[in-house]
BAFI-341035 format. One line per 5 residues: number of its first residue (from 1); their letters; for each residue z, y, x of C-alpha. Coordinates in pm, whole numbers, plus 50000, padded with zeros to 5 digits. Layout:
BEGIN
NUM	a	Z/Y/X | ...
end
This chain:
BEGIN
1	xxxxx	72142/06715/92272 | 71909/06593/92528 | 71770/06243/92596 | 71662/06152/92988 | 71463/05783/93022
6	xxxxx	71421/05644/93388 | 71254/05321/93453 | 70907/05157/93633 | 70565/05276/93628 | 70513/04971/93287
11	xxxxx	70833/05064/93113 | 70719/05464/93148 | 70352/05348/93047 | 70468/05123/92752 | 70702/05310/92591
16	xxxxx	70500/05672/92631 | 70218/05485/92448 | 69989/05539/92782 | 69691/05269/92924 | 69855/05045/93111
21	xxxxx	69522/04857/93232 | 69530/05074/93580 | 69824/04865/93665 | 69676/04500/93571 | 69410/04552/93878
26	xxxxx	69312/04755/94273 | 69467/04966/94309 | 69724/04929/94110 | 69722/05271/94023 | 69758/05497/93741
31	xxxxx	69637/05917/93690 | 69921/05935/93402 | 70287/05906/93618 | 70414/06255/93529 | 70660/06358/93310
36	xxxxx	70664/06289/92903 | 70816/06481/92677 | 70882/06386/92270 | 71026/06512/91992 | 71289/06259/91851
41	xxxxx	71095/06191/91488 | 70789/06104/91656 | 70989/05820/91784 | 71192/05741/91442 | 71492/05846/91605
46	xxxxx	71749/06034/91449 | 71937/06305/91684 | 72112/06595/91505 | 72027/06987/91622 | 71749/07062/91832
51	xxxxx	71669/06744/92113 | 71379/06660/92318 | 71384/06297/92481 | 71203/06372/92853 | 71112/06029/93048
56	xxxxx	71101/06144/93350 | 70789/06115/93598 | 70672/05818/93842 | 70599/05826/94186 | 70363/05516/94217
61	xxxxx	70184/05246/94089 | 70542/05041/94089 | 70778/05330/94263 | 70962/05455/93865 | 71071/05728/93746
66	xxxxx	71422/05472/93802 | 71371/05568/94204 | 71328/05893/94192 | 71651/05943/93940 | 71783/05702/94296
71	xxxxx	71628/06004/94479 | 71853/06240/94272 | 72136/06082/94286 | 72162/06016/94653 | 72069/06379/94695
76	xxxxx	71829/06229/94961 | 71507/06510/94879 | 71785/06801/94962 | 71924/06698/95279 | 71818/06747/95662
81	xxxxx	71870/06418/95800 | 71648/06113/95756 | 71777/05867/95478 | 71671/05584/95318 | 71664/05463/94970
86	xxxxx	71581/05051/94875 | 71623/04907/94514 | 71617/04520/94592 | 71424/04301/94355 | 71158/04060/94279
91	xxxxx	70965/04445/94324 | 71134/04583/94621 | 71089/05006/94629 | 71230/05204/94907 | 71208/05570/94992
96	xxxxx	71220/05749/95329 | 71284/06064/95345 | 71464/06448/95375 | 71336/06773/95252 | 71097/06792/95457
101	xxxxx	70916/06499/95342 | 70986/06181/95160 | 70750/05856/95168 | 70768/05563/94866 | 70664/05206/94877
106	xxxxx	70683/04902/94713 | 70638/04544/94777 | 70627/04211/94604 | 70929/04069/94769 | 70965/03777/94507
111	xxxxx	71226/03667/94300 | 71460/03517/94526 | 71795/03781/94544 | 71725/03716/94178 | 71834/03334/94208
116	xxxxx	71453/03256/94085 | 71240/03049/94260 | 71583/02846/94406 | 71560/02500/94383 | 71934/02539/94231
121	xxxxx	71888/02927/94202 | 72111/03089/93882 | 72177/03491/93800 | 72538/03615/93894 | 72723/03439/93601
126	xxxxx	72982/03189/93558 | 72909/02894/93783 | 72704/03058/94039 | 72813/03076/94434 | 72815/03430/94523
131	xxxxx	72993/03372/94849 | 72977/03152/95153 | 73219/03190/95445 | 73323/03038/95729 | 73713/02898/95755
136	xxxxx	73863/02734/96019 | 73540/02617/96079 | 73450/02467/95723 | 73167/02614/95495 | 73411/02791/95162
141	xxxxx	73179/02844/94862 | 73336/03169/94616 | 73221/03045/94283 | 73230/03288/93962 | 73449/03228/93706
146	xxxxx	73659/02962/93913 | 73496/02678/93731 | 73298/02404/93953 | 72994/02500/94102 | 72633/02495/93907
151	xxxxx	72350/02701/94145 | 72356/03032/94363 | 72288/03374/94281 | 72086/03594/94518 | 72415/03701/94730
156	xxxxx	72560/03393/94762 | 72192/03269/94916 | 72187/03546/95149 | 72601/03427/95253 | 72521/03075/95312
161	xxxxx	72159/03175/95496 | 72347/03372/95717 | 72644/03133/95767 | 72399/02881/95873 | 72266/03038/96100
166	xxxxx	72550/03102/96260 | 72646/02753/96245 | 72354/02658/96381 | 72197/02444/96096 | 71968/02726/95999
171	xxxxx	71703/02810/96311 | 71555/03167/96364 | 71226/03017/96248 | 71395/02901/95935 | 71360/02555/95962
176	xxxxx	71692/02314/95971 | 71810/02233/96216 | 71838/01851/96356 | 71538/01775/96096 | 71750/01782/95771
181	xxxxx	71549/01898/95517 | 71863/02035/95307 | 72217/02163/95356 | 72465/02060/95075 | 72688/02313/95033
186	xxxxx	72911/02196/94709 | 72822/01928/94475 | 72633/01933/94330 | 72425/02280/94494 | 72234/02259/94825
191	xxxxx	71977/02460/94989 | 71616/02324/95039 | 71392/02400/95289 | 71185/02574/95035 | 71457/02808/94923
196	xxxxx	71534/02927/95283 | 71120/03000/95275 | 71157/03206/94963 | 71464/03439/95124 | 71238/03450/95430
201	xxxxx	70913/03638/95198 | 71167/03851/95026 | 71345/03973/95331 | 71010/03990/95500 | 70850/04190/95315
206	xxxxx	71135/04457/95241 | 71206/04458/95639 | 70848/04513/95706 | 70824/04794/95458 | 71147/05016/95593
211	xxxxx	71008/04959/95913 | 70597/05082/95790 | 70778/05378/95651 | 70959/05494/95952 | 70672/05396/96129
216	xxxxx	70450/05728/95944 | 70807/05935/96037 | 70747/05825/96431 | 71119/05689/96445 | 71331/05356/96440
221	xxxxx	71623/05264/96234 | 71843/05459/96485 | 71731/05841/96347 | 71803/05732/95998 | 72129/05879/95906
226	xxxxx	72197/05658/95591 | 72061/05342/95372 | 72165/05337/95057 | 72163/04995/94882 | 72051/05054/94483
231	xxxxx	72131/04826/94189 | 72338/04545/94104 | 72221/04341/94403 | 72260/04597/94636 | 72649/04674/94523
236	xxxxx	72736/04301/94580 | 72504/04191/94881 | 72729/04144/95204 | 72663/04359/95424 | 72691/04187/95742
241	xxxxx	72525/03883/95583 | 72185/04146/95547 | 72235/04234/95835 | 72230/03845/96010 | 71965/03710/95803
246	xxxxx	71752/04103/95923 | 71683/04194/95594 | 71861/04533/95711 | 71849/04604/96023 | 72102/04900/96003
251	xxxxx	72469/04899/96152 | 72756/04907/95902 | 72823/05266/95878 | 72461/05359/95780 | 72456/05146/95503
256	xxxxx	72640/05223/95198 | 72635/05056/94849 | 72536/05303/94616 | 72524/05137/94289 | 72324/05228/93928
261	xxxxx	72134/05530/94108 | 71924/05519/93798 | 72145/05589/93522 | 72332/05856/93758 | 72050/05977/93816
266	xxxxx	71922/06037/93488 | 72265/06210/93414 | 72216/06490/93652 | 71824/06530/93551 | 71976/06617/93181
271	xxxxx	72070/06929/93347 | 71760/07030/93500 | 71498/07235/93379 | 71229/07088/93111 | 70891/07081/93225
276	xxxxx	70607/06958/93469 | 70678/07280/93630 | 71058/07204/93660 | 71269/07083/93939 | 71049/06782/93958
281	xxxxx	70761/06970/94083 | 70917/07012/94463 | 71030/06688/94480 | 70707/06529/94369 | 70505/06764/94588
286	xxxxx	70704/06646/94891 | 70669/06246/94812 | 70400/06040/94902 | 70336/05709/94780 | 70249/05456/95079
291	xxxxx	70067/05191/94883 | 70146/04881/95170 | 69856/04647/95039 | 69662/04865/95181 | 69826/04987/95518
296	xxxxx	69629/04754/95838 | 70015/04682/95961 | 70134/04548/95700 | 70039/04184/95711 | 70149/04157/96103
301	xxxxx	70461/04326/96027 | 70568/04141/95758 | 70462/03796/95966 | 70673/03997/96226 | 70983/04023/96018
306	xxxxx	70974/03644/95835 | 71187/03512/96105 | 71570/03564/96158 | 71756/03709/96419 | 71870/03533/96720
311	xxxx	72145/03705/96639 | 72425/03910/96441 | 72251/04278/96473 | 72470/04526/96750
end
């Protein structure tokens, strides 16, 4: 029995007993990103047979082996067409590539997608508004667990802002219309101006990162065959709402929720050869980590992407 582990770069270093100090300061890179193998006994694990424990290699300072597993699970690195993979969270990781070349990057999106730093934000649990839509001109909120609303989670926040834009309650600048300072969704849950700004910061960082990687390929969103959204948030976010706020500027048929790509990729890796000279070498050699904080165009692109589109993406 073999064991394969994946995780972000900090998890990789902590588990493997590697020095994390380089990850705490600019340029936030480590020279110890490679595959790490262990005998179970050395970990205090009691496994039968000649088991091997492998922690898959990372791709960059804040692009971990969970994204490498994502490449494996979507088969992104074996396709002729250009495809993308985005993992939405406090750190947004972005992969764009094909069988010839892969670019990866991470951007500090902030915790808005996870309901944090939102005035009445919460995780996707009982009592959280998870969906907002308009029915017969009235705003309707779906609350997890069928109980009275207690707060709003990430998917509900994206929906709410999309609905607010369509109803004219929120302007493309992110300001509330008519001088309002908040919007009551359903008692007692409100959205504040600060909440809108937190979402703008998060979505602007992700959208800017995607644009910069596509620019490095000399292409645009229309040339991307498919964009995979990884993780739980990517699975539950309303794609039309994500388009409406400018988070993902792609037609619906180009966007696909890919679920837990880290878990699936780790399972697939169980059947790949061991060692740094095995199947991961070619994949990593084709993968270039792009540090967005060092890209001269990032700040300008980020500012451009903070605003909301005037209308739904067409």
